[in-house]
N, C-alpha and C positions, 0 to 999 in steps of 0.2 A: 687190373692189368699186371702182368708179371714184371719183376725187376729187370733192369737192363741186362742183356746177355742171356735172357731166359725166355722160354715160350711155354704156354699152357698146354700140357699133354691132355689133361682132364681139368675140370673146374677147380680141383684142389691139388693138382700136381704140376709144378713148374720144373722143366728140364732145361739144361744148358744148351745154348745155341752153339753152332760150329764156331771154332775160334776165330774165323775170318769175319764173322758177323757181329755187329753191335746190337742189333735187334733182328728177330727172325720169326718165321711162321712154323719152323720145324727144325730137326737136327742136322739136316744136310747143308753143305756149303752152297747149294743151289736154292736155299730157302731164306736168304737174307732179305730183310726189309729196310735195314739201315746199316751203314758201314762206319767203321772207325775212321778217325782222321787219317788222311793220306791214302785212303782207298775210295773207290767209286762204285756205286751200284749199277750193274749192267745185267739185265735179264735175271734178276734175283741172285746175283753173285757179286761179291766184292772183289774188285780187280785194281791192280796198280795202274794199268794203262787201259784206256777205253779202246774199243774196237774202231776200225776205220769208219769214217763218216760220223764219228761221235767225238766229243771232247769232255774232259773232266771238269765239271762245274763245282768249284770249291764250296760255295755256300750250301748247295744241296747235297754234296758228296755223291753225286750221281752222274752217269754218262748221258749227255744231252746231244741230240742230233745236230750236226753241222748244217749250214745253209745248203740248199739244193745245189748239186754240182761239185761240192767239196768232198775230197777224200780225207784230207787232214786239215784240221782247223784249230784255232785257239779261242773260239767263241762262236755264237750262233749267227752273227751278222754276216752279210754277203761279203764284206770287206775283210773278214777274219779267216779267210781260207789261206792255207799255206801250200796245199797241193790240190789240183783239180782232178776230178774224175776223168776217165778216158774220153768221155763224151762231151767234155767242156774244155775251154781254153782260157788261160789267164789274160784278162784285159783290165788294165788300171786297178790291179789288186783284187779283182773279182773274178769268179769263175763263170764264164758265159757259155751258154749252149752253143755248140759248134756251128749250127745252122745260122746263128746270128752274127758270126764273125766273118767279115769280108776276107776272102782269100783262103778260107779253110773249108773243108768238107768232112763229113763223117764217112770213114772208110773202114770196113770190117770192125765196126764198133769203137773205132778210135778217131779222135779229131786230128786231122792231118792237114798241113799246108798243101794247097793245090800246086802240083808240080807242072810247069810248062805254061803258066799264065803270065810270065814276065814279071811277077811281083815276088821279091824275096823278103819275107816278113820275119826271117831269122830262125825258122824251124827247119830249113834245108840249107845245105852249104852254098847252093847256087840255083838260079832260075833265069835262063836266057830267053824265055818266051816260046820254047819249043821242046819237043821230046825226041831230039835227034842226037845220036851218039857221034862222037868225033869232032865236036865243035867247041870243046872246052868244058861243057856242062852236059852230062849224059841224060838219057831218058828218065832217069830216077832222081834228077837234080843233084847229082854228085859230081864234084870237080874231077875232070879227066886229066 
């Protein structure tokens, strides 16, 4: 096997990896197989920040998927989400599918509080139980 930072071009010729790679399968920055410290492997590239729905796992130096429903997380567990996907809502530190959260529904691909049901769960300024304008809380649950 070739020394660190090199790959075998032929059985007897080792060439240097791209500078962003610790180990690689070829010369390109998109052919990394291991990354140096402080970088994470994502789709065969070494990156400083992992893409959305992934977090940087320090022991493996790789980008690891977040728990389902998380857009931003700091670990793989369901309680390690910091931002939920549009189709989920934060409940007790976890991202829960919108259909499972009482008072919310999926509208145009986003989890939204149901307006006009008389419950104000904090995602709208007001909810007076109807969708009538002129009574202090309009049809869109905005204060008038």
